[in-house]
OpenMM code with the backbone's topology and positions (N, CA, C; nanometers):
from openmm import Vec3, app, unit

residues = "UNK UNK UNK UNK UNK UNK UNK UNK UNK UNK UNK UNK UNK UNK UNK UNK UNK UNK UNK UNK UNK UNK UNK UNK UNK UNK UNK UNK UNK UNK UNK UNK UNK UNK UNK UNK UNK UNK UNK UNK UNK UNK UNK UNK UNK UNK UNK UNK UNK UNK UNK UNK UNK UNK UNK UNK UNK UNK UNK UNK UNK UNK UNK UNK UNK UNK UNK UNK UNK UNK UNK UNK UNK UNK UNK UNK UNK UNK UNK UNK UNK UNK UNK UNK UNK UNK UNK UNK UNK UNK UNK UNK UNK UNK UNK UNK UNK UNK UNK UNK UNK UNK UNK UNK UNK UNK UNK UNK UNK UNK UNK UNK UNK UNK UNK UNK UNK UNK UNK UNK UNK UNK UNK UNK".split()
positions = [
    Vec3(1.2909, 1.0783, -0.6695),
    Vec3(1.2324, 1.1056, -0.5963),
    Vec3(1.2297, 1.2514, -0.5637),
    Vec3(1.0838, 1.2855, -0.5445),
    Vec3(1.0798, 1.4131, -0.5114),
    Vec3(0.9803, 1.4259, -0.3636),
    Vec3(1.0175, 1.5342, -0.3116),
    Vec3(1.0348, 1.5544, -0.1621),
    Vec3(0.8867, 1.6342, -0.1580),
    Vec3(0.8005, 1.6020, -0.0816),
    Vec3(0.6313, 1.6841, -0.1028),
    Vec3(0.5741, 1.6992, 0.0546),
    Vec3(0.5389, 1.7990, 0.0469),
    Vec3(0.4338, 1.8378, 0.1650),
    Vec3(0.3320, 1.8125, 0.1477),
    Vec3(0.2840, 1.6980, 0.2201),
    Vec3(0.1428, 1.6412, 0.1923),
    Vec3(0.0812, 1.6589, 0.3578),
    Vec3(-0.0551, 1.6872, 0.3061),
    Vec3(-0.1658, 1.7093, 0.4345),
    Vec3(-0.1854, 1.5445, 0.4954),
    Vec3(-0.2269, 1.5278, 0.6086),
    Vec3(-0.2548, 1.4225, 0.7153),
    Vec3(-0.4091, 1.3754, 0.7276),
    Vec3(-0.4117, 1.3091, 0.7228),
    Vec3(-0.6057, 1.2716, 0.7897),
    Vec3(-0.5788, 1.2844, 0.9320),
    Vec3(-0.7174, 1.2625, 0.9849),
    Vec3(-0.7809, 1.2628, 1.1318),
    Vec3(-0.7093, 1.1645, 1.1697),
    Vec3(-0.6329, 1.0467, 1.1073),
    Vec3(-0.5662, 0.9036, 1.1572),
    Vec3(-0.3796, 0.9272, 1.1288),
    Vec3(-0.3885, 1.0586, 1.0814),
    Vec3(-0.2136, 1.0754, 1.0481),
    Vec3(-0.1622, 1.0339, 0.9585),
    Vec3(-0.2783, 0.9595, 0.8439),
    Vec3(-0.2224, 0.9177, 0.7337),
    Vec3(-0.2017, 1.0176, 0.6425),
    Vec3(-0.1092, 1.0120, 0.5075),
    Vec3(-0.1096, 1.0736, 0.4226),
    Vec3(-0.2739, 1.0406, 0.3097),
    Vec3(-0.2706, 1.1768, 0.3267),
    Vec3(-0.4159, 1.2303, 0.2091),
    Vec3(-0.3974, 1.1864, 0.0710),
    Vec3(-0.2495, 1.2296, 0.0544),
    Vec3(-0.2087, 1.2096, -0.1196),
    Vec3(-0.1528, 1.0810, -0.1181),
    Vec3(-0.0980, 0.9926, -0.1939),
    Vec3(-0.0557, 0.8470, -0.2078),
    Vec3(0.0158, 0.8662, -0.3509),
    Vec3(0.1229, 0.7676, -0.3265),
    Vec3(0.2318, 0.8015, -0.3971),
    Vec3(0.1994, 0.6736, -0.5429),
    Vec3(0.1176, 0.7526, -0.6560),
    Vec3(0.0603, 0.6226, -0.7200),
    Vec3(0.1883, 0.5690, -0.8543),
    Vec3(0.2554, 0.6424, -0.8235),
    Vec3(0.3774, 0.5597, -0.9150),
    Vec3(0.4217, 0.4413, -0.8285),
    Vec3(0.4299, 0.4382, -0.7087),
    Vec3(0.4583, 0.3650, -0.5923),
    Vec3(0.3825, 0.2317, -0.5924),
    Vec3(0.2570, 0.2924, -0.6052),
    Vec3(0.1292, 0.1871, -0.5885),
    Vec3(0.1279, 0.0992, -0.6874),
    Vec3(0.1519, 0.1275, -0.8394),
    Vec3(0.2024, 0.0845, -0.9798),
    Vec3(0.3042, 0.0022, -0.9882),
    Vec3(0.3843, 0.0665, -0.8873),
    Vec3(0.5311, -0.0614, -0.9263),
    Vec3(0.5140, -0.1616, -0.8257),
    Vec3(0.4783, -0.1761, -0.6750),
    Vec3(0.4376, -0.2671, -0.5923),
    Vec3(0.3241, -0.3348, -0.6345),
    Vec3(0.2109, -0.2613, -0.7252),
    Vec3(0.1270, -0.3850, -0.7485),
    Vec3(0.1422, -0.4227, -0.8780),
    Vec3(0.1998, -0.3918, -0.9448),
    Vec3(0.2600, -0.4771, -1.0645),
    Vec3(0.3225, -0.6096, -1.0181),
    Vec3(0.4201, -0.5880, -0.9022),
    Vec3(0.4696, -0.7369, -0.8623),
    Vec3(0.3944, -0.7625, -0.7552),
    Vec3(0.3209, -0.7432, -0.7060),
    Vec3(0.2161, -0.8162, -0.6253),
    Vec3(0.1230, -0.9211, -0.7314),
    Vec3(0.0361, -0.8579, -0.8089),
    Vec3(-0.0312, -0.8947, -0.9235),
    Vec3(0.0184, -1.0271, -0.9972),
    Vec3(0.1809, -1.0073, -1.0511),
    Vec3(0.2556, -1.1199, -1.0938),
    Vec3(0.2677, -1.2350, -1.0226),
    Vec3(0.2660, -1.2323, -0.8916),
    Vec3(0.3112, -1.3259, -0.7808),
    Vec3(0.1821, -1.3496, -0.7673),
    Vec3(0.0596, -1.2993, -0.7498),
    Vec3(-0.0764, -1.3690, -0.7412),
    Vec3(-0.0893, -1.4302, -0.8227),
    Vec3(-0.1279, -1.3853, -0.9683),
    Vec3(-0.1321, -1.4722, -1.1053),
    Vec3(-0.0509, -1.5874, -1.1281),
    Vec3(0.0426, -1.6369, -1.0584),
    Vec3(0.1062, -1.7649, -1.0332),
    Vec3(0.0569, -1.8192, -0.9076),
    Vec3(-0.0110, -1.8289, -0.8365),
    Vec3(-0.0584, -1.9104, -0.7377),
    Vec3(-0.1961, -2.0024, -0.8145),
    Vec3(-0.1707, -2.1578, -0.8126),
    Vec3(-0.2499, -2.2405, -0.8538),
    Vec3(-0.3863, -2.2073, -0.7828),
    Vec3(-0.4653, -2.1733, -0.8295),
    Vec3(-0.5991, -2.1159, -0.7618),
    Vec3(-0.6904, -2.2757, -0.6680),
    Vec3(-0.6340, -2.3933, -0.7371),
    Vec3(-0.6696, -2.5037, -0.6338),
    Vec3(-0.5593, -2.5243, -0.5086),
    Vec3(-0.4792, -2.4698, -0.5241),
    Vec3(-0.3788, -2.4756, -0.4245),
    Vec3(-0.3282, -2.3194, -0.3888),
    Vec3(-0.4525, -2.2654, -0.3031),
    Vec3(-0.4368, -2.1208, -0.2344),
    Vec3(-0.5026, -2.0919, -0.0764),
    Vec3(-0.4440, -2.1697, 0.0175),
    Vec3(-0.5223, -2.1990, 0.1272),
    Vec3(-0.5607, -2.0550, 0.1893),
    Vec3(-0.4932, -1.9782, 0.1136),
    Vec3(-0.5081, -1.8673, 0.2553),
    Vec3(-0.5855, -1.7471, 0.1316),
    Vec3(-0.6185, -1.7997, 0.0501),
    Vec3(-0.7007, -1.7407, -0.0455),
    Vec3(-0.6599, -1.5570, -0.1056),
    Vec3(-0.5227, -1.6285, -0.1436),
    Vec3(-0.4794, -1.4410, -0.1539),
    Vec3(-0.5309, -1.3861, -0.3013),
    Vec3(-0.5927, -1.5235, -0.4126),
    Vec3(-0.6533, -1.4731, -0.5721),
    Vec3(-0.7814, -1.4137, -0.4591),
    Vec3(-0.8296, -1.4458, -0.3653),
    Vec3(-0.9589, -1.4437, -0.3484),
    Vec3(-0.9947, -1.2775, -0.2851),
    Vec3(-0.8760, -1.2523, -0.1566),
    Vec3(-0.9127, -1.1285, -0.0911),
    Vec3(-0.7816, -1.0275, -0.1354),
    Vec3(-0.6897, -1.0591, -0.1886),
    Vec3(-0.5634, -0.9655, -0.2494),
    Vec3(-0.5700, -0.9333, -0.3886),
    Vec3(-0.6408, -1.0091, -0.4666),
    Vec3(-0.6530, -0.9827, -0.6044),
    Vec3(-0.7453, -0.8378, -0.6353),
    Vec3(-0.8680, -0.8397, -0.5862),
    Vec3(-0.9326, -0.7810, -0.6327),
    Vec3(-0.9006, -0.5998, -0.6314),
    Vec3(-0.7847, -0.6170, -0.4600),
    Vec3(-0.7673, -0.5052, -0.4329),
    Vec3(-0.6398, -0.4518, -0.5141),
    Vec3(-0.5458, -0.5046, -0.5552),
    Vec3(-0.4420, -0.4688, -0.6663),
    Vec3(-0.4936, -0.4571, -0.7626),
    Vec3(-0.5936, -0.5193, -0.8336),
    Vec3(-0.6528, -0.4825, -0.9806),
    Vec3(-0.6997, -0.3541, -0.9761),
    Vec3(-0.8032, -0.3219, -0.8572),
    Vec3(-0.8641, -0.1792, -0.8544),
    Vec3(-0.8113, -0.1067, -0.8278),
    Vec3(-0.6647, -0.0921, -0.8042),
    Vec3(-0.5322, -0.0125, -0.7758),
    Vec3(-0.4929, 0.0102, -0.8802),
    Vec3(-0.4256, -0.1020, -0.9792),
    Vec3(-0.4048, -0.0622, -1.0705),
    Vec3(-0.4410, -0.0232, -1.2212),
    Vec3(-0.6126, 0.0183, -1.1915),
    Vec3(-0.6570, 0.0570, -1.2924),
    Vec3(-0.7611, 0.2023, -1.2570),
    Vec3(-0.7011, 0.2150, -1.1469),
    Vec3(-0.7324, 0.3624, -1.0636),
    Vec3(-0.8845, 0.3308, -0.9968),
    Vec3(-0.9658, 0.2550, -0.9895),
    Vec3(-1.0982, 0.2435, -0.9482),
    Vec3(-1.0730, 0.2137, -0.7872),
    Vec3(-0.9587, 0.2169, -0.7110),
    Vec3(-0.9765, 0.1819, -0.5923),
    Vec3(-0.9710, 0.3606, -0.5224),
    Vec3(-1.0236, 0.3857, -0.4073),
    Vec3(-1.0278, 0.5276, -0.3763),
    Vec3(-0.8767, 0.5708, -0.2744),
    Vec3(-0.8212, 0.6302, -0.3219),
    Vec3(-0.7284, 0.6460, -0.2235),
    Vec3(-0.7170, 0.7620, -0.1345),
    Vec3(-0.6740, 0.7746, 0.0006),
    Vec3(-0.6218, 0.6495, 0.0268),
    Vec3(-0.7150, 0.5819, 0.0874),
    Vec3(-0.6631, 0.4359, 0.0436),
    Vec3(-0.7840, 0.3261, 0.0794),
    Vec3(-0.7676, 0.2961, 0.2409),
    Vec3(-0.9150, 0.3076, 0.2853),
    Vec3(-0.9168, 0.2922, 0.4387),
    Vec3(-0.9359, 0.1333, 0.4684),
    Vec3(-0.9671, 0.0638, 0.4039),
    Vec3(-0.9725, -0.0986, 0.4355),
    Vec3(-0.8714, -0.1459, 0.4986),
    Vec3(-0.8349, -0.2407, 0.5679),
    Vec3(-0.7370, -0.3076, 0.6355),
    Vec3(-0.6874, -0.4079, 0.5131),
    Vec3(-0.5416, -0.4431, 0.5756),
    Vec3(-0.4779, -0.5446, 0.4534),
    Vec3(-0.5626, -0.6768, 0.4681),
    Vec3(-0.5533, -0.7895, 0.4068),
    Vec3(-0.6083, -0.8947, 0.4078),
    Vec3(-0.4842, -0.9796, 0.4960),
    Vec3(-0.5433, -1.0960, 0.5615),
    Vec3(-0.4742, -1.1556, 0.6218),
    Vec3(-0.3945, -1.1298, 0.7610),
    Vec3(-0.4499, -1.0148, 0.8226),
    Vec3(-0.3978, -0.9717, 0.9193),
    Vec3(-0.3820, -1.0430, 1.0672),
    Vec3(-0.4568, -1.1622, 1.0458),
    Vec3(-0.4413, -1.2324, 1.1976),
    Vec3(-0.3610, -1.3240, 1.1123),
    Vec3(-0.3198, -1.3893, 1.0036),
    Vec3(-0.2281, -1.4923, 0.9509),
    Vec3(-0.0966, -1.4108, 0.9549),
    Vec3(-0.0799, -1.2912, 0.9495),
    Vec3(0.0392, -1.2542, 0.9764),
    Vec3(0.1242, -1.2102, 1.0964),
    Vec3(0.0222, -1.1524, 1.2091),
    Vec3(0.0486, -1.1738, 1.3279),
    Vec3(0.0631, -1.3413, 1.3502),
    Vec3(0.0462, -1.3964, 1.3240),
    Vec3(0.0258, -1.5681, 1.3452),
    Vec3(0.1959, -1.5787, 1.3103),
    Vec3(0.2624, -1.5437, 1.2004),
    Vec3(0.3751, -1.6207, 1.1511),
    Vec3(0.3500, -1.7015, 1.0423),
    Vec3(0.2244, -1.7250, 0.9997),
    Vec3(0.1719, -1.8248, 0.8803),
    Vec3(0.2294, -1.7792, 0.7527),
    Vec3(0.2281, -1.6576, 0.6832),
    Vec3(0.2483, -1.6302, 0.5652),
    Vec3(0.4071, -1.6040, 0.5378),
    Vec3(0.4279, -1.6188, 0.4447),
    Vec3(0.5548, -1.6762, 0.3652),
    Vec3(0.6617, -1.5205, 0.3766),
    Vec3(0.7651, -1.5108, 0.3944),
    Vec3(0.8495, -1.3624, 0.3438),
    Vec3(0.8383, -1.2704, 0.2082),
    Vec3(0.8361, -1.4051, 0.1330),
    Vec3(0.7968, -1.3561, -0.0063),
    Vec3(0.6760, -1.2586, 0.0044),
    Vec3(0.5613, -1.3157, 0.0198),
    Vec3(0.4073, -1.2315, 0.0433),
    Vec3(0.4623, -1.1068, 0.1179),
    Vec3(0.4897, -1.1449, 0.2127),
    Vec3(0.4956, -0.9816, 0.3128),
    Vec3(0.6022, -0.8704, 0.2423),
    Vec3(0.6842, -0.9803, 0.1884),
    Vec3(0.8075, -0.8451, 0.0882),
    Vec3(0.7850, -0.7677, 0.0046),
    Vec3(0.6285, -0.8655, -0.0811),
    Vec3(0.5879, -0.7832, -0.2050),
    Vec3(0.4336, -0.7029, -0.1122),
    Vec3(0.3924, -0.7767, -0.0488),
    Vec3(0.1971, -0.6865, -0.0243),
    Vec3(0.2168, -0.5822, 0.0831),
    Vec3(0.3436, -0.5582, 0.1691),
    Vec3(0.3705, -0.4670, 0.2729),
    Vec3(0.3795, -0.3490, 0.2171),
    Vec3(0.4908, -0.3108, 0.1243),
    Vec3(0.4883, -0.1822, 0.0201),
    Vec3(0.3480, -0.1632, -0.0587),
    Vec3(0.2846, -0.2388, -0.1176),
    Vec3(0.1698, -0.2326, -0.2028),
    Vec3(0.0563, -0.1487, -0.0943),
    Vec3(0.0176, -0.2340, 0.0165),
    Vec3(-0.0540, -0.1993, 0.1230),
    Vec3(-0.0253, -0.0703, 0.2021),
    Vec3(0.0915, -0.0681, 0.2702),
    Vec3(0.1405, 0.1337, 0.3106),
    Vec3(0.1115, 0.1627, 0.1935),
    Vec3(0.1330, 0.1840, 0.0894),
    Vec3(0.1161, 0.2906, -0.0060),
    Vec3(-0.0248, 0.2907, -0.0578),
    Vec3(-0.0781, 0.2668, -0.0541),
    Vec3(-0.2305, 0.2569, -0.0777),
    Vec3(-0.3229, 0.3216, 0.0143),
    Vec3(-0.2680, 0.2976, 0.1670),
    Vec3(-0.3115, 0.3613, 0.2672),
    Vec3(-0.2607, 0.4982, 0.3346),
    Vec3(-0.1779, 0.5203, 0.2773),
    Vec3(-0.0821, 0.6246, 0.3043),
    Vec3(-0.0061, 0.6536, 0.4084),
    Vec3(0.0442, 0.5148, 0.4475),
    Vec3(0.0952, 0.4747, 0.5677),
    Vec3(0.2451, 0.5336, 0.5726),
    Vec3(0.3013, 0.5613, 0.7011),
    Vec3(0.4271, 0.5914, 0.7359),
    Vec3(0.5233, 0.4696, 0.7382),
    Vec3(0.6655, 0.4929, 0.7290),
    Vec3(0.7415, 0.3463, 0.7519),
    Vec3(0.7697, 0.4249, 0.8964),
    Vec3(0.7792, 0.5775, 0.9412),
    Vec3(0.8113, 0.6257, 1.1009),
    Vec3(0.7035, 0.7145, 1.1138),
    Vec3(0.7201, 0.7710, 1.2280),
    Vec3(0.6448, 0.8599, 1.2739),
    Vec3(0.6981, 0.9991, 1.2087),
    Vec3(0.5977, 1.0585, 1.1379),
    Vec3(0.6429, 1.1640, 1.0912),
    Vec3(0.6657, 1.3120, 1.1860),
    Vec3(0.7369, 1.3978, 1.1462),
    Vec3(0.7419, 1.5323, 1.2138),
    Vec3(0.6469, 1.5925, 1.1652),
    Vec3(0.5046, 1.6373, 1.2574),
    Vec3(0.4333, 1.6871, 1.2077),
    Vec3(0.4050, 1.8645, 1.1835),
    Vec3(0.3905, 1.8896, 1.0889),
    Vec3(0.3747, 2.0444, 1.0437),
    Vec3(0.2824, 2.0940, 1.0613),
    Vec3(0.2313, 2.1556, 1.1470),
    Vec3(0.0693, 2.2264, 1.2159),
    Vec3(0.0952, 2.3671, 1.1231),
    Vec3(-0.0567, 2.3829, 1.0354),
    Vec3(-0.0443, 2.4996, 0.9414),
    Vec3(-0.2280, 2.5362, 0.9978),
    Vec3(-0.2364, 2.6087, 1.0800),
    Vec3(-0.3743, 2.6642, 1.1082),
    Vec3(-0.4406, 2.5492, 1.1732),
    Vec3(-0.5449, 2.4649, 1.0943),
    Vec3(-0.6249, 2.3793, 1.1316),
    Vec3(-0.5750, 2.2046, 1.1171),
    Vec3(-0.4950, 2.2235, 0.9655),
    Vec3(-0.4274, 2.1147, 0.9508),
    Vec3(-0.2872, 2.0505, 0.9581),
    Vec3(-0.2658, 1.9388, 0.9683),
    Vec3(-0.1619, 1.9016, 0.9682),
    Vec3(-0.0799, 1.8220, 0.8341),
    Vec3(0.0494, 1.8349, 0.8527),
    Vec3(0.0947, 1.7941, 0.6900),
    Vec3(0.2373, 1.7167, 0.7535),
    Vec3(0.2742, 1.6623, 0.6809),
    Vec3(0.4303, 1.6161, 0.6946),
    Vec3(0.4897, 1.5751, 0.5403),
    Vec3(0.6179, 1.5969, 0.5734),
    Vec3(0.7253, 1.5716, 0.4297),
    Vec3(0.7077, 1.4253, 0.4168),
    Vec3(0.7175, 1.4037, 0.2709),
    Vec3(0.7060, 1.2648, 0.2631),
    Vec3(0.8128, 1.2377, 0.0918),
    Vec3(0.8315, 1.1249, 0.0573),
    Vec3(0.9040, 1.1201, -0.0592),
    Vec3(0.8081, 1.0457, -0.1866),
    Vec3(0.7951, 1.0927, -0.3152),
    Vec3(0.7266, 1.0410, -0.4235),
    Vec3(0.8168, 0.9774, -0.5246),
    Vec3(0.8152, 0.8938, -0.6047),
    Vec3(0.8483, 0.8190, -0.6937),
    Vec3(0.8452, 0.8921, -0.7789),
    Vec3(0.9721, 0.9017, -0.9066),
    Vec3(0.9767, 0.9949, -1.0417),
    Vec3(0.9985, 0.8882, -1.1464),
    Vec3(0.9381, 0.9327, -1.2464),
    Vec3(0.9740, 0.8229, -1.3607),
    Vec3(1.1469, 0.7842, -1.3471),
    Vec3(1.2087, 0.8766, -1.3225),
    Vec3(1.3643, 0.8048, -1.3380),
    Vec3(1.4125, 0.7873, -1.2391),
    Vec3(1.3310, 0.6746, -1.1133),
    Vec3(1.3311, 0.6200, -1.0154),
    Vec3(1.3817, 0.4618, -1.0148),
    Vec3(1.2755, 0.4181, -1.1344),
    Vec3(1.2873, 0.2484, -1.1615),
    Vec3(1.2935, 0.2856, -1.3426),
] * unit.nanometer
topology = app.Topology()
chain = topology.addChain("A")
for resn in residues:
    res = topology.addResidue(resn, chain)
    for name in ("N", "CA", "C"):
        topology.addAtom(name, app.Element.getBySymbol(name[0]), res)
């Protein structure tokens, strides 16, 4: 892991995302999504999640991603499996530049920054 000072956007999300983490978590989520039988996909994971994952993996998704994570209602209602949540949450947090906890904000002029960690090739 390397520690980097990254600029924050107007919503205090990181403007720079950890692309190694996106690739790692995206590949795991993709494997899970492709194992779903399309005829038995009541939450339409393949319809909603698959295009986002594929776009992130082929670098055609703009980062940080400003769209919402699919299935917000189902997540709030506790309808989705822990397996999905364990795979999807790190991926969606990474593509959005989200924090796991509130960062210590560093003000430099009119810009805001925070420290974060990025994965390296040696990490996994």
